[in-house]
C-alpha positions as CSV (number, residue, x, y, z in Angstrom):
1,M,59.9,-54.8,-6.1
2,K,62.4,-56.0,-8.7
3,T,65.2,-58.2,-7.7
4,A,68.7,-58.8,-9.1
5,G,70.3,-62.0,-8.0
6,G,68.0,-62.0,-5.0
7,V,68.8,-58.5,-3.9
8,A,66.0,-55.9,-3.8
9,T,66.2,-53.1,-6.3
10,T,62.9,-51.2,-5.6
11,G,63.0,-47.6,-6.9
12,A,63.1,-44.9,-4.2
13,D,60.6,-42.8,-6.2
14,A,58.0,-45.5,-6.0
15,L,58.5,-45.9,-2.3
16,V,58.3,-42.1,-1.7
17,A,55.0,-42.1,-3.6
18,R,53.6,-44.5,-0.9
19,L,54.4,-42.3,2.1
20,P,51.4,-39.9,2.1
21,A,49.0,-42.9,2.5
22,L,50.8,-43.9,5.8
23,G,49.2,-41.0,7.6
24,A,45.7,-42.2,6.7
25,T,46.0,-45.6,8.4
26,R,44.5,-46.9,11.6
27,T,46.4,-49.6,13.4
28,L,46.2,-51.7,16.6
29,V,49.2,-52.5,18.7
30,V,49.0,-55.2,21.4
31,G,51.9,-56.3,23.6
32,D,54.3,-55.7,26.5
33,V,54.8,-52.1,27.4
34,M,57.8,-50.9,29.2
35,L,59.0,-47.7,30.9
36,D,62.4,-46.8,29.4
37,R,64.3,-44.5,31.7
38,F,67.5,-42.8,30.7
39,V,69.7,-41.3,33.4
40,Y,72.3,-39.0,31.8
41,G,75.4,-37.6,33.4
42,V,79.2,-37.2,33.2
43,V,81.9,-39.6,34.4
44,E,84.9,-37.7,35.7
45,R,86.4,-40.2,38.2
46,V,86.4,-43.8,39.5
47,S,84.8,-44.7,42.8
48,P,87.2,-45.1,45.7
49,E,84.9,-47.9,47.0
50,A,85.1,-50.2,43.9
51,P,86.6,-50.1,40.4
52,I,83.5,-48.5,38.9
53,P,82.8,-45.1,37.3
54,V,81.0,-42.4,39.3
55,L,78.2,-40.9,37.3
56,R,77.4,-37.3,38.1
57,I,73.7,-37.2,37.1
58,D,72.6,-34.2,35.0
59,R,69.0,-35.2,34.0
60,E,66.6,-38.1,33.5
61,V,64.2,-38.9,30.7
62,A,61.4,-41.4,30.6
63,M,59.5,-42.7,27.5
64,L,57.4,-45.6,26.4
65,G,59.4,-48.7,25.4
66,G,58.6,-52.2,24.2
67,A,55.3,-52.3,22.5
68,G,54.9,-48.7,23.5
69,N,57.8,-47.8,21.2
70,V,56.0,-49.6,18.4
71,A,53.0,-47.4,19.0
72,R,55.3,-44.3,19.2
73,N,56.9,-45.2,15.8
74,L,53.5,-45.6,14.2
75,A,52.4,-42.2,15.5
76,A,55.7,-40.7,14.2
77,L,54.7,-42.0,10.8
78,G,51.4,-40.2,11.0
79,A,49.2,-43.3,11.7
80,K,46.4,-43.4,14.2
81,V,47.1,-46.1,16.8
82,A,45.0,-47.9,19.3
83,F,47.5,-49.3,21.9
84,L,46.4,-52.2,24.1
85,T,48.7,-53.3,26.9
86,V,49.0,-54.2,30.6
87,A,50.8,-52.5,33.5
88,G,50.7,-52.7,37.3
89,A,49.1,-50.3,39.8
90,D,52.5,-49.0,40.8
91,P,54.2,-45.6,40.2
92,A,55.8,-46.9,37.0
93,G,52.4,-48.0,35.8
94,R,51.0,-44.6,36.5
95,E,53.9,-43.0,34.5
96,I,53.1,-45.4,31.6
97,A,49.5,-44.3,31.7
98,R,50.5,-40.6,31.7
99,L,52.9,-41.1,28.8
100,M,50.3,-43.0,26.8
101,G,47.8,-40.2,27.4
102,A,50.3,-37.6,26.3
103,E,50.6,-39.0,22.8
104,A,47.9,-37.3,20.7
105,A,47.9,-40.0,18.0
106,I,47.7,-42.9,20.4
107,E,44.4,-44.1,21.7
108,P,45.3,-45.7,25.1
109,H,43.8,-49.0,26.3
110,L,45.6,-49.8,29.5
111,V,44.6,-52.9,31.5
112,V,45.7,-52.4,35.1
113,E,46.7,-55.6,37.0
114,P,47.3,-54.7,40.6
115,A,49.7,-57.5,41.5
116,R,51.9,-56.9,38.5
117,I,55.2,-55.0,38.7
118,S,55.4,-52.7,35.7
119,T,58.5,-53.3,33.5
120,V,61.1,-50.6,33.9
121,K,64.4,-50.5,32.1
122,T,66.8,-47.9,33.5
123,R,69.8,-47.1,31.5
124,Y,72.7,-45.0,32.9
125,V,74.6,-43.1,30.3
126,G,77.8,-41.2,30.7
127,G,78.3,-38.8,27.7
128,S,77.1,-41.1,24.9
129,Q,78.3,-44.4,26.5
130,Q,75.8,-46.6,28.2
131,L,77.3,-47.7,31.5
132,L,74.6,-50.0,33.0
133,R,71.1,-51.1,32.5
134,A,68.9,-52.1,35.5
135,D,65.6,-53.9,35.0
136,K,62.6,-54.3,37.2
137,E,59.6,-56.3,36.0
138,T,57.1,-59.1,36.3
139,A,57.5,-61.7,33.5
140,A,54.4,-63.8,34.0
141,P,51.1,-64.6,32.2
142,L,48.1,-62.3,32.9
143,S,45.6,-63.1,35.7
144,P,42.3,-64.5,34.4
145,S,40.6,-61.1,34.9
146,A,43.3,-59.1,33.1
147,R,43.3,-61.6,30.3
148,Q,39.5,-61.4,29.9
149,D,39.7,-57.6,30.0
150,L,42.5,-57.4,27.4
151,L,40.7,-59.8,24.9
152,S,37.4,-57.9,25.4
153,R,39.1,-54.6,24.6
154,L,40.8,-56.3,21.6
155,S,37.5,-57.4,20.1
156,S,36.1,-53.8,20.5
157,A,39.1,-52.2,18.9
158,L,39.4,-54.6,15.9
159,P,36.7,-53.1,13.7
160,E,38.3,-49.7,13.6
161,C,41.8,-50.9,12.6
162,D,43.4,-51.8,9.3
163,V,46.3,-54.0,10.5
164,V,47.2,-55.6,13.9
165,A,50.8,-55.6,15.4
166,L,51.6,-58.0,18.2
167,S,54.8,-56.9,20.0
168,D,55.9,-59.8,22.3
169,Y,58.7,-59.0,24.7
170,G,58.1,-62.0,26.8
171,K,56.7,-60.1,29.8
172,G,53.4,-61.9,29.8
173,A,50.9,-59.7,27.9
174,L,50.7,-62.2,25.0
175,A,51.5,-65.4,27.0
176,D,49.4,-68.4,27.9
177,G,47.4,-68.4,24.7
178,V,46.7,-64.6,24.5
179,A,48.6,-64.3,21.2
180,V,46.7,-67.3,19.8
181,A,43.4,-65.8,20.7
182,A,44.4,-62.4,19.4
183,I,45.4,-63.8,16.0
184,A,42.3,-65.8,15.7
185,A,40.1,-62.8,16.5
186,A,42.0,-60.6,14.0
187,R,41.7,-63.2,11.3
188,A,38.0,-63.7,12.0
189,A,37.6,-59.9,11.6
190,G,39.6,-60.0,8.3
191,K,42.6,-58.1,9.6
192,R,46.2,-58.8,8.8
193,V,48.5,-59.6,11.7
194,V,52.3,-58.8,12.0
195,V,54.2,-60.3,15.0
196,D,57.5,-59.4,16.5
197,P,58.1,-62.8,18.2
198,K,59.8,-63.9,21.4
199,G,61.2,-67.2,22.5
200,R,61.9,-70.5,20.7
201,D,58.4,-71.6,19.9
202,F,57.0,-69.7,16.9
203,T,54.0,-72.0,16.6
204,L,52.5,-69.7,19.2
205,Y,51.9,-67.3,16.4
206,A,50.3,-69.7,13.9
207,G,48.0,-67.9,11.5
208,A,49.9,-64.7,11.5
209,D,50.7,-63.0,8.1
210,L,54.2,-62.1,9.0
211,L,56.9,-62.7,11.7
212,T,59.8,-60.3,12.2
213,P,62.5,-62.2,14.2
214,N,66.1,-61.0,14.3
215,A,68.8,-63.4,13.1
216,R,69.6,-64.7,16.7
217,E,65.9,-65.4,17.4
218,L,65.5,-67.1,14.1
219,A,68.5,-69.4,14.8
220,E,67.2,-70.2,18.3
221,A,63.7,-71.0,17.0
222,T,64.9,-73.3,14.2
223,G,68.2,-74.7,15.4
224,L,69.7,-73.6,12.0
225,P,72.6,-71.3,11.1
226,T,71.6,-67.8,10.1
227,R,74.7,-66.0,8.9
228,E,74.7,-66.3,5.1
229,D,71.9,-65.4,2.8
230,A,71.1,-68.9,1.9
231,E,71.1,-70.0,5.5
232,V,68.7,-67.3,6.6
233,E,66.4,-68.1,3.7
234,A,66.3,-71.8,4.7
235,A,65.6,-70.9,8.3
236,C,62.8,-68.5,7.3
237,R,61.2,-71.3,5.1
238,A,61.5,-73.7,8.1
239,V,59.5,-71.2,10.2
240,I,56.9,-70.8,7.6
241,A,56.4,-74.6,7.3
242,R,56.6,-75.4,11.1
243,A,54.7,-72.4,12.5
244,G,52.0,-72.0,9.8
245,V,52.7,-68.3,9.0
246,A,52.5,-66.7,5.6
247,A,55.9,-64.9,5.6
248,V,59.0,-64.1,7.6
249,L,61.1,-60.9,7.5
250,A,64.4,-61.6,9.3
251,T,66.3,-58.6,10.5
252,R,70.1,-59.1,10.3
253,G,71.7,-56.0,11.7
254,A,74.6,-54.9,9.5
255,R,73.6,-57.5,6.9
256,G,70.3,-55.9,6.3
257,M,67.0,-58.0,6.1
258,T,65.7,-61.0,4.3
259,L,62.1,-61.4,3.2
260,V,60.7,-64.9,2.5
261,E,57.1,-65.1,1.3
262,G,55.7,-68.5,0.5
263,G,57.1,-70.0,-2.7
264,A,58.4,-66.7,-4.0
265,P,62.2,-66.1,-4.3
266,A,63.8,-64.6,-1.2
267,V,64.4,-60.8,-1.2
268,H,67.6,-59.6,0.4
269,L,67.7,-56.0,1.5
270,P,71.1,-54.5,2.2
271,A,71.5,-52.5,5.4
272,H,70.6,-48.8,4.8
273,A,72.3,-47.2,7.8
274,L,75.3,-44.9,7.1
275,E,76.2,-44.6,10.8
276,V,75.2,-46.9,13.7
277,F,75.1,-45.4,17.2
278,D,72.4,-47.5,18.9
279,V,70.3,-50.5,17.7
280,S,67.9,-50.2,20.7
281,G,64.3,-50.3,19.5
282,A,65.2,-50.8,15.8
283,G,63.0,-53.9,15.7
284,D,60.1,-51.7,17.0
285,T,60.6,-49.3,14.1
286,V,60.7,-52.2,11.6
287,I,57.3,-53.7,12.7
288,A,55.7,-50.2,13.0
289,T,56.8,-49.2,9.4
290,L,55.7,-52.6,8.1
291,V,52.2,-52.3,9.7
292,A,51.7,-48.7,8.5
293,A,52.8,-49.6,5.0
294,L,50.6,-52.7,4.8
295,A,47.7,-50.7,6.2
296,A,48.2,-48.2,3.5
297,G,47.9,-50.9,0.8
298,A,51.6,-51.5,0.0
299,P,52.7,-54.9,-1.2
300,L,54.7,-56.8,1.5
301,A,58.0,-56.4,-0.5
302,D,57.5,-52.6,-0.6
303,A,56.6,-52.5,3.1
304,A,59.8,-54.4,3.9
305,A,61.9,-52.0,1.8
306,L,60.4,-49.0,3.7
307,A,61.0,-50.7,7.0
308,N,64.6,-51.3,6.1
309,V,65.1,-47.6,5.3
310,A,63.4,-46.6,8.6
311,A,65.6,-49.0,10.6
312,G,68.6,-47.2,9.0
313,V,67.3,-43.9,10.3
314,V,66.8,-45.0,13.9
315,V,70.1,-46.8,14.4
316,A,71.8,-43.5,13.7
317,K,70.1,-42.2,16.9
318,L,70.8,-42.8,20.6
319,G,68.2,-44.3,22.9
320,T,64.7,-45.6,22.2
321,A,64.1,-43.7,19.0
322,T,61.4,-43.2,16.3
323,C,61.6,-42.5,12.6
324,T,59.3,-39.7,11.4
325,L,57.6,-39.5,8.0
326,A,59.9,-36.6,7.1
327,E,63.0,-38.5,8.1
328,L,61.9,-41.5,6.1
329,A,61.2,-39.3,3.0
330,A,64.6,-37.6,3.4
331,A,66.4,-41.0,3.6
332,L,64.5,-42.3,0.5
333,A,65.3,-39.1,-1.4
334,G,69.0,-39.5,-0.6
335,A,69.2,-36.4,1.6
336,R,71.1,-38.3,4.2
337,V,73.6,-39.3,1.6
338,A,73.9,-35.9,0.1
339,G,74.4,-34.6,3.6
340,H,74.5,-30.8,3.1
341,A,70.8,-30.2,2.2
342,A,69.6,-32.3,5.1
343,K,71.5,-30.0,7.5
344,I,69.4,-26.9,6.6
345,V,66.2,-26.9,8.6
346,D,63.3,-24.7,9.6
347,R,62.6,-23.8,13.2
348,A,60.2,-26.6,13.9
349,R,62.7,-29.2,12.7
350,L,65.4,-27.5,14.6
351,V,63.5,-27.8,17.9
352,A,62.7,-31.5,17.2
353,E,66.3,-32.3,16.4
354,A,67.5,-30.5,19.6
355,A,65.1,-32.5,21.7
356,R,66.4,-35.7,20.2
357,W,70.0,-34.7,20.9
358,R,69.2,-33.8,24.5
359,A,67.4,-37.1,25.0
360,A,70.8,-38.6,24.1
361,G,72.6,-36.5,26.7
362,L,74.2,-34.2,24.2
363,R,75.0,-30.5,24.8
364,V,73.6,-28.2,22.1
365,G,75.6,-25.1,21.0
366,F,74.5,-22.1,19.0
367,T,76.2,-19.3,17.1
368,N,75.0,-16.9,14.5
369,G,75.9,-14.4,11.8
370,C,75.5,-13.2,8.2
371,F,78.5,-15.3,7.0
372,D,78.3,-13.6,3.6
373,L,81.7,-14.5,2.3
374,L,83.0,-17.4,4.4
375,H,86.7,-16.8,5.4
376,P,89.2,-18.5,7.7
377,G,88.0,-16.4,10.6
378,H,84.5,-17.9,10.3
379,V,86.0,-21.4,10.1
380,S,87.9,-20.8,13.3
381,L,84.8,-19.6,15.0
382,M,82.9,-22.8,14.0
383,R,85.8,-25.0,15.2
384,Q,85.9,-23.3,18.6
385,A,82.1,-23.3,18.9
386,R,81.9,-27.0,18.1
387,A,84.6,-27.7,20.7
388,A,82.4,-26.2,23.3
389,C,79.4,-28.5,22.7
390,D,78.4,-31.8,21.3
391,R,76.1,-30.5,18.5
392,L,76.4,-27.1,16.9
393,V,73.5,-25.1,15.3
394,V,74.3,-22.0,13.2
395,G,71.7,-19.3,12.9
396,L,72.0,-17.5,9.6
397,N,70.5,-14.0,8.9
398,S,68.1,-14.1,5.9
399,D,68.8,-11.9,2.8
400,A,66.2,-9.4,4.1
401,S,67.8,-9.3,7.5
402,V,71.3,-8.8,6.0
403,R,70.1,-5.9,3.9
404,R,68.6,-4.2,6.9
405,L,71.8,-4.6,8.9
406,K,74.4,-4.1,6.2
407,G,72.7,-2.0,3.6
408,E,71.8,-2.3,-0.1
409,G,74.2,-4.5,-2.1
410,R,74.4,-7.0,0.7
411,P,74.5,-9.9,0.9
412,V,76.8,-10.8,-1.9
413,N,75.6,-14.4,-1.7
414,G,72.0,-15.3,-1.2
415,E,70.8,-17.2,1.9
416,S,70.5,-20.5,0.1
417,A,74.1,-20.3,-1.1
418,R,75.3,-19.2,2.4
419,A,73.4,-21.9,4.1
420,T,74.8,-24.5,1.8
421,V,78.4,-23.4,2.4
422,L,77.9,-23.5,6.1
423,A,76.2,-26.9,6.0
424,S,79.2,-28.3,4.2
425,L,81.5,-27.6,7.2
426,A,82.1,-30.7,9.3
427,D,81.9,-28.7,12.6
428,V,78.3,-27.6,11.7
429,D,75.4,-30.0,12.6
430,L,72.4,-27.8,11.5
431,V,71.8,-24.5,9.8
432,T,68.6,-22.5,10.3
433,V,67.7,-19.2,8.6
434,F,66.0,-16.4,10.7
435,D,64.4,-13.3,9.3
436,E,64.5,-11.1,12.3
437,D,67.4,-8.6,13.0
438,T,68.6,-10.7,15.9
439,P,68.5,-14.5,16.6
440,L,66.6,-14.1,19.9
441,K,63.4,-15.9,18.7
442,T,65.6,-18.8,17.4
443,I,67.6,-18.9,20.7
444,D,64.3,-19.0,22.7
445,A,63.0,-21.9,20.6
446,L,66.3,-23.8,20.6
447,R,67.3,-23.2,24.3
448,P,71.0,-23.9,23.6
449,D,73.3,-25.1,26.4
450,V,76.2,-23.0,25.0
451,L,76.0,-19.7,23.1
452,V,79.1,-18.7,21.2
453,K,80.1,-15.4,19.6
454,G,83.4,-13.9,18.6
455,A,85.7,-12.0,21.1
456,D,84.8,-8.7,19.3
457,Y,81.7,-9.0,21.5
458,T,81.4,-8.7,25.2
459,R,79.2,-10.8,27.3
460,D,76.8,-7.8,27.8
461,T,76.5,-7.3,24.0
462,V,75.8,-10.9,23.1
463,V,72.1,-11.3,22.1
464,G,70.5,-14.0,24.2
465,A,73.2,-14.2,26.9
466,D,70.7,-13.4,29.7
467,Q,68.3,-16.1,28.5
468,V,70.9,-18.8,28.0
469,E,72.5,-18.2,31.4
470,G,69.0,-18.0,32.9
471,W,68.3,-21.6,32.0
472,G,71.7,-22.8,33.2
473,G,73.7,-22.5,29.9
474,R,76.9,-20.5,29.4
475,V,78.3,-17.9,27.0
476,V,81.6,-18.5,25.2
477,L,83.6,-15.8,23.5
478,A,85.7,-17.3,20.7
479,S,89.1,-15.9,19.9
480,L,89.4,-14.0,16.6
481,A,91.6,-14.9,13.6
482,D,93.4,-11.7,12.8
483,G,93.2,-10.1,9.3
484,F,89.9,-11.5,8.1
485,S,86.8,-9.4,7.5
486,T,83.9,-9.8,5.0
487,T,83.4,-6.1,4.8
488,A,87.1,-5.4,4.1
489,T,87.2,-8.1,1.5
490,I,84.2,-6.5,-0.3
491,R,85.9,-3.1,-0.2
492,R,89.1,-4.6,-1.8
493,M,87.0,-6.2,-4.5
494,S,85.3,-3.0,-5.3
495,G,88.5,-1.0,-5.2
496,A,87.2,1.3,-2.5
C-alpha cells in the first residue's frame, strides 16, 4: 500500500486480485453470540395510553448477531468458519443453535451453559426507522465447566484454522482470562489473532496481532482525544505500548479508519461509503474482512483497505448485514459509483437483494415490459410503480423474447442498451432480463409485494396477478400517459 501524506492510495486492481483467495481460507471465530430479532411494522397512530407510537407488526426476522455476525460475514466472503461460542439452554439458545446449523459455511461449536440467559436484542422498526431496542441477556463470566469446555474446543479447532478472530461484546464468553488463554493457545499454535475489543482495559488482549476498536472505545481505553488524525495515531501507539499488541486499526465512522503498525507511518483510510443507513454490525464486517484477507496472505495494510471498502458496503444496508464477495468486488471496481451497471442483475442476485430489502422491512414492487424506445409513458409508469412500493424491480424482455412477441426487426435497441437506459432512471432500483415470453418465472422467484402494469391491462390479463395476490401482495394498474407508443413511433420513423 502506498501512502500520500499519510493517506492510503492502494490501487483497486491490486485489491481485486486478492479476492479469489479469500474463499480458500479457514478461520476460527470465538466470542459472544447474540440473537438479533427485528420486528417490522407500520406506525399509523399514537397510543391513547401514552405519547408513544403504535407499531402494527407485519413480520419478524431473527439472525445471528455479535460474534455470530462476524461468522456470517466470513461465510459471505466465501471463507470456511469454525464458530465457537456460548449460549443458554433457553428458547433463544435453541434458536441460536438452529441458525448456526443452517449456515452451510459455518462449523458450529456451541457450548451450552444451562444457567445462562442467551443474549437477545430485539429491535422494533416502523418503516425504516428503528423505534426501540429491548435487550435480554446474562453478562457474566463463564462457569468453570463451560470455560473448560470452550478452551478444550478451541484447542481442537486451532490446527485447522489460518487466523483467529476474538469478538468481545462483553457478555462473558471471553471474560475472566478466557481471552488471555485463547490468545496464548493461538500464538503457541502459530496462528495470528485479531481482536474486536470491549471495555477500558486492552491489556486483556496482550499478545494479539491486531485490535480493532472504534474511536470511542479507543478514547475510553487511553484517556486520549481521538478526533483528528494525529490524535488517533497517538492513541493507537499508546495502546500498542501499554497493551503489548502488534498493531491497531481504529474505525472512525465517517472519518474512515486509521492503521498503526509498530514503528511504521500511520495509514489513514478515508470512509468509502456513499450512503449511510445503519452502522449496526459494521465492526463485525471489518474484523471478518481483515481475518479473511490475512488468512489469504494479504499484508495488513491491504487487509485494512479491503475492510474499509467492505464497511462502506454494509453501512448502506439496514439491520445486521453482511458484505458478500461479489459486493466487495463491485465496490472495488467502482460499480457502486458508476451506479447504472450495478443495477442490472441476474435472477440469483435479484432474489438475494429482495431478501435483503425485506429484512429491512421494505416493500418490493415489480413491473415488466420490452421498453424498446423509452418514452414519457414509460417514465410515468415507473414513477407510479415506485410510488406504490419501497424498491422497484423492472423485468425486461430479452432480445429473443421481444422478437417472438413483436416480430423480426424488433427490438430496435438491444437488451444491454435497454437495460442500461432503464437502470439510469432514479425510480428503478434493479433491472433483470428474462428470456421467456412472460415474466412469470421471475415473479415466482422474486415474490413481489406489489405488481404494477399499465391501465391498458385488466387485473385478469396481468401475468402473475393470481400468484402475487395468493401470497398477500396486490396488483396496481397505473394510469397511461396519452399519445405515446413505441410501435407508433417506429411506424412514423419508417414512414409507414
